[in-house]
N, C-alpha and C positions, 0 to 999 in steps of 0.2 A: 504494500500500500504506500509505496514511496511517492507515487504520483499524486495521491490525495494530500500528502504533506506539502508538496510543492504548490498545489493549487490553493491550499489554505493560506500559505505564506504570501502568494501573489494576491489573493483576495484581501488580506490584511494590509498589504502595501498599497493596493489600489484605494482602499478606504481612507488610509492615512493621507495619501497624496491628494485625494479629492477634498478632504477636510482642510488641508493646508492651502489648497488653491482657492477654496471659497473664502477662507479667512484672509488670504492675501489680496483678493480682489475687492474687498470692502463690502461683501455681501452680508453685512450685519446691520442691525438697526431697522428703523421703519422704512417701508418702501416709499420711493419718491414718485409723485404723480408726474406722468409725462407731459411735456409742454406741447402746445399746438405748433405746427410748422409756421414759420414766419415768411410771408410773401415779400418779394422784392420786385420793384418795377423801376425801370430807368428809361429815359428818353434823351436823345441827342439831336440837335439841329446845328449844322455848321456851314460855313462858307469857306471854300478853299480855292486854290488857283484853277482847279478844274470845274468849279461850280459849287452849287449848294448840295448838301447831303443830309439825310435823315437816318437815324439809327435808334436802336433801343433794345430792350430785353425784358424778360420776365424770369423769375426764379423762386425757389423755395429753399429755406434753410431750417434745419433742426439740429441744434447742438453743433458738433463739428462737421456735419455733413451738409452739403448743399448742391443744388442743381440749378443751372442758369442757362437760358436759351437766348442768345443774342441774334438780332437781325439788322 
């Protein structure tokens, strides 16, 4: 039954590593309510040597992530 001892040891190591990972990532305390995505809108009108131009874009950001589409 040497294989059972190895599996028990691996299972114990996995439980310890999982607990340390959860403790290290800050998964303690009360849960935090997620925030709504923040919209972004921009518009640009300009005049250059080749004539007038119009540009702009729209986007969404939430925390460190964001998506922006310019035209």
